[in-house]
N, CA, C and O atoms as CSV, one atom per row, in Angstrom:
chain,resi,resn,atom,element,x,y,z
A,1,MET,N,N,0.900,-20.044,0.890
A,1,MET,CA,C,0.751,-19.061,1.932
A,1,MET,C,C,-0.440,-18.179,1.575
A,1,MET,O,O,-0.494,-17.643,0.468
A,2,SER,N,N,-1.391,-18.018,2.485
A,2,SER,CA,C,-2.564,-17.193,2.210
A,2,SER,C,C,-2.432,-15.863,2.936
A,2,SER,O,O,-1.753,-15.758,3.958
A,3,SER,N,N,-3.089,-14.856,2.392
A,3,SER,CA,C,-3.062,-13.514,2.953
A,3,SER,C,C,-4.478,-13.094,3.281
A,3,SER,O,O,-5.429,-13.609,2.692
A,4,PRO,N,N,-4.636,-12.154,4.226
A,4,PRO,CA,C,-5.971,-11.603,4.465
A,4,PRO,C,C,-6.491,-10.981,3.170
A,4,PRO,O,O,-5.693,-10.612,2.309
A,5,PRO,N,N,-7.818,-10.856,3.011
A,5,PRO,CA,C,-8.371,-10.347,1.754
A,5,PRO,C,C,-7.952,-8.916,1.424
A,5,PRO,O,O,-8.000,-8.521,0.259
A,6,ASP,N,N,-7.542,-8.133,2.420
A,6,ASP,CA,C,-7.121,-6.758,2.153
A,6,ASP,C,C,-5.624,-6.640,1.904
A,6,ASP,O,O,-5.101,-5.531,1.791
A,7,VAL,N,N,-4.926,-7.777,1.816
A,7,VAL,CA,C,-3.495,-7.794,1.523
A,7,VAL,C,C,-3.286,-8.568,0.224
A,7,VAL,O,O,-3.729,-9.709,0.089
A,8,ILE,N,N,-2.611,-7.937,-0.720
A,8,ILE,CA,C,-2.347,-8.553,-2.017
A,8,ILE,C,C,-0.918,-9.081,-2.006
A,8,ILE,O,O,0.028,-8.342,-1.731
A,9,LEU,N,N,-0.774,-10.361,-2.308
A,9,LEU,CA,C,0.537,-11.008,-2.305
A,9,LEU,C,C,1.058,-11.117,-3.733
A,9,LEU,O,O,0.401,-11.689,-4.602
A,10,LEU,N,N,2.227,-10.569,-3.962
A,10,LEU,CA,C,2.931,-10.727,-5.230
A,10,LEU,C,C,4.050,-11.725,-4.968
A,10,LEU,O,O,4.948,-11.455,-4.170
A,11,ASP,N,N,4.005,-12.862,-5.624
A,11,ASP,CA,C,4.953,-13.954,-5.374
A,11,ASP,C,C,5.800,-14.176,-6.618
A,11,ASP,O,O,5.300,-14.613,-7.654
A,12,ARG,N,N,7.074,-13.872,-6.504
A,12,ARG,CA,C,8.001,-14.004,-7.631
A,12,ARG,C,C,8.597,-15.404,-7.699
A,12,ARG,O,O,9.278,-15.741,-8.668
A,13,GLY,N,N,8.350,-16.211,-6.690
A,13,GLY,CA,C,8.981,-17.524,-6.616
A,13,GLY,C,C,10.315,-17.422,-5.896
A,13,GLY,O,O,10.754,-16.326,-5.547
A,14,ASN,N,N,10.956,-18.552,-5.673
A,14,ASN,CA,C,12.248,-18.580,-4.977
A,14,ASN,C,C,12.200,-17.840,-3.643
A,14,ASN,O,O,13.162,-17.174,-3.261
A,15,ASN,N,N,11.070,-17.962,-2.935
A,15,ASN,CA,C,10.904,-17.341,-1.616
A,15,ASN,C,C,11.066,-15.822,-1.647
A,15,ASN,O,O,11.593,-15.227,-0.707
A,16,THR,N,N,10.611,-15.202,-2.733
A,16,THR,CA,C,10.655,-13.749,-2.863
A,16,THR,C,C,9.230,-13.246,-3.067
A,16,THR,O,O,8.590,-13.557,-4.071
A,17,THR,N,N,8.736,-12.462,-2.100
A,17,THR,CA,C,7.361,-11.979,-2.135
A,17,THR,C,C,7.285,-10.512,-1.719
A,17,THR,O,O,8.195,-9.969,-1.093
A,18,CYS,N,N,6.182,-9.904,-2.087
A,18,CYS,CA,C,5.861,-8.546,-1.671
A,18,CYS,C,C,4.381,-8.538,-1.310
A,18,CYS,O,O,3.559,-9.052,-2.068
A,19,SER,N,N,4.032,-7.965,-0.168
A,19,SER,CA,C,2.638,-7.890,0.269
A,19,SER,C,C,2.221,-6.430,0.362
A,19,SER,O,O,2.893,-5.617,0.996
A,20,VAL,N,N,1.095,-6.111,-0.284
A,20,VAL,CA,C,0.583,-4.743,-0.314
A,20,VAL,C,C,-0.780,-4.718,0.359
A,20,VAL,O,O,-1.699,-5.421,-0.062
A,21,ASN,N,N,-0.912,-3.905,1.412
A,21,ASN,CA,C,-2.187,-3.742,2.094
A,21,ASN,C,C,-3.003,-2.707,1.323
A,21,ASN,O,O,-2.495,-1.634,0.998
A,22,LEU,N,N,-4.255,-3.018,1.033
A,22,LEU,CA,C,-5.098,-2.080,0.290
A,22,LEU,C,C,-5.365,-0.803,1.079
A,22,LEU,O,O,-5.728,0.216,0.491
A,23,HIS,N,N,-5.191,-0.840,2.396
A,23,HIS,CA,C,-5.302,0.376,3.199
A,23,HIS,C,C,-4.025,1.181,2.976
A,23,HIS,O,O,-2.971,0.850,3.519
A,24,GLY,N,N,-4.126,2.216,2.190
A,24,GLY,CA,C,-2.984,3.069,1.913
A,24,GLY,C,C,-2.058,2.549,0.829
A,24,GLY,O,O,-1.048,3.187,0.533
A,25,ALA,N,N,-2.373,1.411,0.229
A,25,ALA,CA,C,-1.475,0.771,-0.749
A,25,ALA,C,C,-0.076,0.646,-0.153
A,25,ALA,O,O,0.928,0.836,-0.838
A,26,THR,N,N,-0.035,0.326,1.125
A,26,THR,CA,C,1.221,0.245,1.858
A,26,THR,C,C,1.876,-1.116,1.658
A,26,THR,O,O,1.242,-2.154,1.846
A,27,ILE,N,N,3.146,-1.103,1.276
A,27,ILE,CA,C,3.902,-2.354,1.194
A,27,ILE,C,C,4.233,-2.751,2.627
A,27,ILE,O,O,5.000,-2.067,3.304
A,28,VAL,N,N,3.658,-3.851,3.084
A,28,VAL,CA,C,3.834,-4.268,4.477
A,28,VAL,C,C,4.824,-5.417,4.623
A,28,VAL,O,O,5.188,-5.788,5.739
A,29,SER,N,N,5.258,-5.976,3.507
A,29,SER,CA,C,6.253,-7.042,3.566
A,29,SER,C,C,6.979,-7.130,2.234
A,29,SER,O,O,6.378,-7.012,1.167
A,30,TRP,N,N,8.273,-7.337,2.323
A,30,TRP,CA,C,9.093,-7.636,1.146
A,30,TRP,C,C,10.106,-8.663,1.612
A,30,TRP,O,O,11.014,-8.359,2.385
A,31,ARG,N,N,9.939,-9.870,1.135
A,31,ARG,CA,C,10.788,-10.978,1.565
A,31,ARG,C,C,11.647,-11.449,0.399
A,31,ARG,O,O,11.142,-11.705,-0.694
A,32,VAL,N,N,12.953,-11.560,0.645
A,32,VAL,CA,C,13.908,-12.087,-0.323
A,32,VAL,C,C,14.584,-13.273,0.341
A,32,VAL,O,O,15.103,-13.159,1.451
A,33,ASN,N,N,14.576,-14.420,-0.346
A,33,ASN,CA,C,15.080,-15.659,0.258
A,33,ASN,C,C,14.412,-15.903,1.606
A,33,ASN,O,O,15.033,-16.382,2.555
A,34,ASN,N,N,13.133,-15.561,1.659
A,34,ASN,CA,C,12.283,-15.738,2.833
A,34,ASN,C,C,12.733,-14.914,4.043
A,34,ASN,O,O,12.338,-15.214,5.170
A,35,GLN,N,N,13.546,-13.889,3.828
A,35,GLN,CA,C,13.969,-13.009,4.921
A,35,GLN,C,C,13.322,-11.641,4.720
A,35,GLN,O,O,13.433,-11.037,3.654
A,36,GLU,N,N,12.648,-11.168,5.757
A,36,GLU,CA,C,11.956,-9.880,5.701
A,36,GLU,C,C,12.966,-8.752,5.528
A,36,GLU,O,O,13.992,-8.710,6.208
A,37,GLN,N,N,12.662,-7.841,4.612
A,37,GLN,CA,C,13.537,-6.711,4.316
A,37,GLN,C,C,13.010,-5.391,4.888
A,37,GLN,O,O,13.744,-4.404,4.935
A,38,LEU,N,N,11.751,-5.365,5.322
A,38,LEU,CA,C,11.128,-4.133,5.795
A,38,LEU,C,C,10.790,-4.203,7.275
A,38,LEU,O,O,10.620,-5.279,7.846
A,39,PHE,N,N,10.699,-3.027,7.876
A,39,PHE,CA,C,10.266,-2.926,9.264
A,39,PHE,C,C,8.795,-2.540,9.304
A,39,PHE,O,O,8.383,-1.566,8.675
A,40,VAL,N,N,8.019,-3.300,10.037
A,40,VAL,CA,C,6.650,-2.930,10.392
A,40,VAL,C,C,6.573,-3.069,11.905
A,40,VAL,O,O,6.861,-4.134,12.451
A,41,SER,N,N,6.189,-2.004,12.577
A,41,SER,CA,C,6.158,-1.987,14.034
A,41,SER,C,C,5.227,-3.055,14.596
A,41,SER,O,O,4.179,-3.350,14.022
A,42,LYS,N,N,5.620,-3.617,15.707
A,42,LYS,CA,C,4.732,-4.548,16.420
A,42,LYS,C,C,3.500,-3.812,16.931
A,42,LYS,O,O,2.488,-4.434,17.254
A,43,GLN,N,N,3.589,-2.487,17.003
A,43,GLN,CA,C,2.460,-1.666,17.442
A,43,GLN,C,C,1.565,-1.241,16.274
A,43,GLN,O,O,0.584,-0.524,16.474
A,44,ALA,N,N,1.898,-1.676,15.068
A,44,ALA,CA,C,1.075,-1.324,13.901
A,44,ALA,C,C,-0.332,-1.881,14.085
A,44,ALA,O,O,-0.522,-3.015,14.525
A,45,VAL,N,N,-1.300,-1.060,13.740
A,45,VAL,CA,C,-2.705,-1.451,13.824
A,45,VAL,C,C,-3.238,-1.535,12.396
A,45,VAL,O,O,-3.044,-0.620,11.596
A,46,PHE,N,N,-3.903,-2.628,12.090
A,46,PHE,CA,C,-4.416,-2.864,10.743
A,46,PHE,C,C,-5.943,-2.780,10.743
A,46,PHE,O,O,-6.623,-3.693,10.275
A,47,ASP,N,N,-6.475,-1.669,11.275
A,47,ASP,CA,C,-7.929,-1.529,11.383
A,47,ASP,C,C,-8.525,-0.637,10.295
A,47,ASP,O,O,-9.736,-0.418,10.271
A,48,GLY,N,N,-7.691,-0.125,9.402
A,48,GLY,CA,C,-8.189,0.718,8.324
A,48,GLY,C,C,-8.529,2.135,8.740
A,48,GLY,O,O,-9.122,2.880,7.960
A,49,LYS,N,N,-8.164,2.525,9.959
A,49,LYS,CA,C,-8.494,3.865,10.442
A,49,LYS,C,C,-7.299,4.810,10.391
A,49,LYS,O,O,-7.447,5.991,10.077
A,50,LYS,N,N,-6.117,4.287,10.701
A,50,LYS,CA,C,-4.905,5.094,10.728
A,50,LYS,C,C,-3.906,4.528,9.737
A,50,LYS,O,O,-4.050,3.405,9.253
A,51,ALA,N,N,-2.889,5.329,9.444
A,51,ALA,CA,C,-1.814,4.837,8.588
A,51,ALA,C,C,-1.117,3.669,9.283
A,51,ALA,O,O,-1.033,3.623,10.511
A,52,ILE,N,N,-0.626,2.741,8.496
A,52,ILE,CA,C,0.096,1.586,9.031
A,52,ILE,C,C,1.472,2.050,9.481
A,52,ILE,O,O,2.152,2.786,8.766
A,53,ARG,N,N,1.872,1.626,10.647
A,53,ARG,CA,C,3.139,2.054,11.230
A,53,ARG,C,C,4.272,1.165,10.709
A,53,ARG,O,O,4.522,0.083,11.240
A,54,GLY,N,N,4.941,1.635,9.676
A,54,GLY,CA,C,6.043,0.888,9.079
A,54,GLY,C,C,5.745,0.524,7.645
A,54,GLY,O,O,4.751,0.965,7.066
A,55,GLY,N,N,6.618,-0.285,7.082
A,55,GLY,CA,C,6.468,-0.654,5.687
A,55,GLY,C,C,6.836,0.514,4.787
A,55,GLY,O,O,7.592,1.403,5.179
A,56,VAL,N,N,6.292,0.499,3.573
A,56,VAL,CA,C,6.535,1.572,2.607
A,56,VAL,C,C,5.188,2.213,2.292
A,56,VAL,O,O,4.395,1.644,1.541
A,57,PRO,N,N,4.919,3.398,2.860
A,57,PRO,CA,C,3.634,4.053,2.627
A,57,PRO,C,C,3.615,4.783,1.290
A,57,PRO,O,O,4.661,5.139,0.746
A,58,PHE,N,N,2.429,4.997,0.778
A,58,PHE,CA,C,2.233,5.789,-0.436
A,58,PHE,C,C,1.839,7.187,0.024
A,58,PHE,O,O,0.737,7.385,0.537
A,59,ILE,N,N,2.727,8.152,-0.156
A,59,ILE,CA,C,2.498,9.520,0.309
A,59,ILE,C,C,1.991,10.369,-0.857
A,59,ILE,O,O,2.659,10.488,-1.884
A,60,PHE,N,N,0.807,10.957,-0.691
A,60,PHE,CA,C,0.244,11.838,-1.716
A,60,PHE,C,C,-0.859,12.673,-1.091
A,60,PHE,O,O,-1.628,12.143,-0.290
A,61,PRO,N,N,-0.971,13.919,-1.411
A,61,PRO,CA,C,-0.184,14.708,-2.335
A,61,PRO,C,C,0.950,15.487,-1.678
A,61,PRO,O,O,1.657,16.222,-2.368
A,62,GLN,N,N,1.143,15.354,-0.390
A,62,GLN,CA,C,2.109,16.188,0.318
A,62,GLN,C,C,2.840,15.375,1.364
A,62,GLN,O,O,2.211,14.678,2.160
A,63,PHE,N,N,4.162,15.454,1.374
A,63,PHE,CA,C,4.933,14.831,2.443
A,63,PHE,C,C,5.062,15.849,3.567
A,63,PHE,O,O,5.413,17.004,3.325
A,64,GLY,N,N,4.779,15.425,4.793
A,64,GLY,CA,C,4.844,16.327,5.933
A,64,GLY,C,C,3.512,17.024,6.157
A,64,GLY,O,O,2.481,16.648,5.599
A,65,ALA,N,N,3.568,18.040,6.983
A,65,ALA,CA,C,2.351,18.785,7.325
A,65,ALA,C,C,1.933,19.663,6.143
A,65,ALA,O,O,2.771,20.188,5.411
A,66,TRP,N,N,0.618,19.808,5.977
A,66,TRP,CA,C,0.085,20.736,4.983
A,66,TRP,C,C,-1.249,21.253,5.478
A,66,TRP,O,O,-1.930,20.592,6.262
A,67,HIS,N,N,-1.617,22.429,5.021
A,67,HIS,CA,C,-2.796,23.102,5.573
A,67,HIS,C,C,-4.124,22.567,5.043
A,67,HIS,O,O,-5.171,22.915,5.590
A,68,LEU,N,N,-4.125,21.743,4.011
A,68,LEU,CA,C,-5.385,21.281,3.425
A,68,LEU,C,C,-5.858,19.920,3.916
A,68,LEU,O,O,-7.010,19.552,3.687
A,69,GLY,N,N,-5.000,19.176,4.578
A,69,GLY,CA,C,-5.399,17.830,4.989
A,69,GLY,C,C,-4.422,17.216,5.973
A,69,GLY,O,O,-3.585,17.917,6.541
A,70,PRO,N,N,-4.522,15.905,6.178
A,70,PRO,CA,C,-3.696,15.238,7.180
A,70,PRO,C,C,-2.218,15.202,6.791
A,70,PRO,O,O,-1.863,15.267,5.614
A,71,GLN,N,N,-1.381,15.100,7.798
A,71,GLN,CA,C,0.056,14.990,7.565
A,71,GLN,C,C,0.344,13.839,6.606
A,71,GLN,O,O,-0.220,12.753,6.744
A,72,HIS,N,N,1.203,14.074,5.655
A,72,HIS,CA,C,1.605,13.107,4.618
A,72,HIS,C,C,0.470,12.797,3.640
A,72,HIS,O,O,0.555,11.820,2.896
A,73,GLY,N,N,-0.578,13.603,3.629
A,73,GLY,CA,C,-1.644,13.449,2.646
A,73,GLY,C,C,-2.679,12.398,3.003
A,73,GLY,O,O,-2.664,11.825,4.092
A,74,PHE,N,N,-3.573,12.160,2.062
A,74,PHE,CA,C,-4.705,11.260,2.303
A,74,PHE,C,C,-4.527,9.877,1.686
A,74,PHE,O,O,-5.259,8.957,2.049
A,75,ALA,N,N,-3.592,9.700,0.778
A,75,ALA,CA,C,-3.459,8.415,0.074
A,75,ALA,C,C,-3.102,7.274,1.020
A,75,ALA,O,O,-3.566,6.150,0.833
A,76,ARG,N,N,-2.286,7.548,2.031
A,76,ARG,CA,C,-1.823,6.468,2.915
A,76,ARG,C,C,-2.889,6.007,3.910
A,76,ARG,O,O,-2.711,4.996,4.590
A,77,THR,N,N,-4.000,6.751,3.993
A,77,THR,CA,C,-5.086,6.328,4.883
A,77,THR,C,C,-6.370,6.041,4.108
A,77,THR,O,O,-7.437,5.885,4.703
A,78,SER,N,N,-6.267,5.971,2.799
A,78,SER,CA,C,-7.427,5.677,1.950
A,78,SER,C,C,-7.412,4.210,1.532
A,78,SER,O,O,-6.364,3.564,1.518
A,79,THR,N,N,-8.582,3.701,1.197
A,79,THR,CA,C,-8.675,2.329,0.701
A,79,THR,C,C,-8.483,2.335,-0.807
A,79,THR,O,O,-9.205,3.012,-1.538
A,80,TRP,N,N,-7.508,1.577,-1.253
A,80,TRP,CA,C,-7.173,1.460,-2.665
A,80,TRP,C,C,-7.892,0.260,-3.264
A,80,TRP,O,O,-8.357,-0.623,-2.544
A,81,THR,N,N,-7.977,0.241,-4.584
A,81,THR,CA,C,-8.609,-0.851,-5.325
A,81,THR,C,C,-7.549,-1.597,-6.125
A,81,THR,O,O,-6.671,-0.987,-6.735
A,82,LEU,N,N,-7.641,-2.908,-6.114
A,82,LEU,CA,C,-6.774,-3.718,-6.963
A,82,LEU,C,C,-7.393,-3.727,-8.356
A,82,LEU,O,O,-8.441,-4.339,-8.563
A,83,GLU,N,N,-6.762,-3.060,-9.304
A,83,GLU,CA,C,-7.282,-2.963,-10.671
A,83,GLU,C,C,-6.867,-4.158,-11.521
A,83,GLU,O,O,-7.638,-4.645,-12.347
A,84,SER,N,N,-5.658,-4.615,-11.311
A,84,SER,CA,C,-5.126,-5.724,-12.096
A,84,SER,C,C,-4.384,-6.647,-11.136
A,84,SER,O,O,-3.416,-6.223,-10.505
A,85,PRO,N,N,-4.819,-7.902,-11.011
A,85,PRO,CA,C,-4.206,-8.798,-10.027
A,85,PRO,C,C,-2.754,-9.121,-10.380
A,85,PRO,O,O,-2.326,-8.909,-11.515
A,86,PRO,N,N,-2.005,-9.629,-9.414
A,86,PRO,CA,C,-0.604,-9.967,-9.671
A,86,PRO,C,C,-0.459,-10.854,-10.906
A,86,PRO,O,O,-1.184,-11.832,-11.086
A,87,GLU,N,N,0.499,-10.479,-11.744
A,87,GLU,CA,C,0.750,-11.202,-12.987
A,87,GLU,C,C,2.256,-11.325,-13.182
A,87,GLU,O,O,2.999,-10.357,-13.017
A,88,ARG,N,N,2.693,-12.524,-13.535
A,88,ARG,CA,C,4.120,-12.744,-13.788
A,88,ARG,C,C,4.452,-12.303,-15.212
A,88,ARG,O,O,3.769,-12.668,-16.168
A,89,LEU,N,N,5.512,-11.513,-15.329
A,89,LEU,CA,C,5.969,-11.023,-16.623
A,89,LEU,C,C,6.990,-11.992,-17.221
A,89,LEU,O,O,7.469,-12.894,-16.534
A,90,GLU,N,N,7.320,-11.804,-18.496
A,90,GLU,CA,C,8.312,-12.666,-19.142
A,90,GLU,C,C,9.646,-12.637,-18.415
A,90,GLU,O,O,10.372,-13.632,-18.403
A,91,SER,N,N,9.972,-11.505,-17.809
A,91,SER,CA,C,11.239,-11.358,-17.084
A,91,SER,C,C,11.262,-12.168,-15.793
A,91,SER,O,O,12.321,-12.368,-15.198
A,92,GLY,N,N,10.084,-12.634,-15.359
A,92,GLY,CA,C,9.983,-13.331,-14.083
A,92,GLY,C,C,9.493,-12.431,-12.969
A,92,GLY,O,O,9.082,-12.908,-11.911
A,93,ASP,N,N,9.536,-11.113,-13.207
A,93,ASP,CA,C,9.019,-10.173,-12.219
A,93,ASP,C,C,7.503,-10.307,-12.140
A,93,ASP,O,O,6.871,-10.903,-13.012
A,94,VAL,N,N,6.938,-9.745,-11.088
A,94,VAL,CA,C,5.489,-9.781,-10.891
A,94,VAL,C,C,5.007,-8.343,-10.729
A,94,VAL,O,O,5.644,-7.535,-10.054
A,95,GLU,N,N,3.877,-8.035,-11.354
A,95,GLU,CA,C,3.314,-6.698,-11.199
A,95,GLU,C,C,1.825,-6.796,-10.913
A,95,GLU,O,O,1.166,-7.777,-11.258
A,96,ALA,N,N,1.313,-5.750,-10.271
A,96,ALA,CA,C,-0.117,-5.598,-10.026
A,96,ALA,C,C,-0.404,-4.109,-10.163
A,96,ALA,O,O,0.495,-3.282,-10.013
A,97,MET,N,N,-1.655,-3.769,-10.447
A,97,MET,CA,C,-2.012,-2.362,-10.591
A,97,MET,C,C,-3.071,-1.997,-9.552
A,97,MET,O,O,-4.077,-2.688,-9.395
A,98,PHE,N,N,-2.819,-0.897,-8.852
A,98,PHE,CA,C,-3.714,-0.400,-7.816
A,98,PHE,C,C,-4.192,0.989,-8.217
A,98,PHE,O,O,-3.498,1.703,-8.940
A,99,SER,N,N,-5.380,1.372,-7.747
A,99,SER,CA,C,-5.869,2.721,-8.035
A,99,SER,C,C,-6.556,3.299,-6.807
A,99,SER,O,O,-7.055,2.583,-5.939
A,100,LEU,N,N,-6.558,4.615,-6.777
A,100,LEU,CA,C,-7.270,5.364,-5.747
A,100,LEU,C,C,-8.198,6.321,-6.478
A,100,LEU,O,O,-7.744,7.151,-7.266
A,101,THR,N,N,-9.487,6.210,-6.223
A,101,THR,CA,C,-10.483,7.025,-6.902
A,101,THR,C,C,-10.789,8.269,-6.082
A,101,THR,O,O,-10.891,8.208,-4.856
A,102,ASP,N,N,-10.932,9.390,-6.763
A,102,ASP,CA,C,-11.268,10.613,-6.036
A,102,ASP,C,C,-12.694,10.530,-5.508
A,102,ASP,O,O,-13.530,9.782,-6.016
A,103,SER,N,N,-12.940,11.316,-4.483
A,103,SER,CA,C,-14.246,11.341,-3.823
A,103,SER,C,C,-14.477,12.759,-3.299
A,103,SER,O,O,-13.602,13.618,-3.411
A,104,GLU,N,N,-15.647,12.995,-2.734
A,104,GLU,CA,C,-15.895,14.300,-2.108
A,104,GLU,C,C,-14.835,14.587,-1.058
A,104,GLU,O,O,-14.332,15.705,-0.952
A,105,HIS,N,N,-14.505,13.560,-0.283
A,105,HIS,CA,C,-13.505,13.717,0.781
A,105,HIS,C,C,-12.146,14.126,0.202
A,105,HIS,O,O,-11.533,15.077,0.687
A,106,THR,N,N,-11.674,13.425,-0.820
A,106,THR,CA,C,-10.360,13.767,-1.383
A,106,THR,C,C,-10.408,15.110,-2.111
A,106,THR,O,O,-9.452,15.883,-2.045
A,107,ARG,N,N,-11.512,15.395,-2.803
A,107,ARG,CA,C,-11.624,16.681,-3.506
A,107,ARG,C,C,-11.672,17.862,-2.540
A,107,ARG,O,O,-11.304,18.976,-2.912
A,108,SER,N,N,-12.119,17.636,-1.309
A,108,SER,CA,C,-12.120,18.728,-0.330
A,108,SER,C,C,-10.691,19.151,0.020
A,108,SER,O,O,-10.470,20.260,0.507
A,109,MET,N,N,-9.726,18.264,-0.229
A,109,MET,CA,C,-8.324,18.569,0.058
A,109,MET,C,C,-7.509,18.790,-1.211
A,109,MET,O,O,-6.543,19.554,-1.211
A,110,TRP,N,N,-7.902,18.120,-2.288
A,110,TRP,CA,C,-7.117,18.109,-3.526
A,110,TRP,C,C,-8.109,18.037,-4.679
A,110,TRP,O,O,-8.477,16.949,-5.122
A,111,ASN,N,N,-8.540,19.197,-5.162
A,111,ASN,CA,C,-9.612,19.245,-6.159
A,111,ASN,C,C,-9.064,19.153,-7.588
A,111,ASN,O,O,-9.241,20.062,-8.400
A,112,PHE,N,N,-8.406,18.048,-7.865
A,112,PHE,CA,C,-7.853,17.784,-9.193
A,112,PHE,C,C,-8.193,16.349,-9.569
A,112,PHE,O,O,-7.311,15.490,-9.562
A,113,PRO,N,N,-9.490,16.060,-9.908
A,113,PRO,CA,C,-9.890,14.671,-10.183
A,113,PRO,C,C,-9.219,14.085,-11.417
A,113,PRO,O,O,-9.464,12.929,-11.763
C-alpha cells in the first residue's frame, strides 16, 4: 500500500497501520485488523492551508482560543519534518520521529526556540 509523499505510513504488520500527515503531524488513519479506528471528515481538505478535519491533531502551544495566535495553536497547521523514518522495534511496535522547527512566524506567537 503506498501513501502520498506527505503521509508517513507506520506498518506494524497483521493489517495494523498508522498514517501521519506531515501537515500538522496529524494522525489521519489508525487501522487495526484493517478496520479504521479514527474519524476523518469527508469534508477534510488536505491542501496544507487549514487544519485537517478529524484524526488526531497535534495541539501546541494552546488548546482553544488564545490571544497570541490561531485557535488550538500553530503546530496543527505547520509542516512537520520526518526526522527518523518508521522503524520496527524488538517489541514489534513501530516508531518514527517528527519535528517542528521554530521560525519567525512561530516566534511571533511563541518566542521560546
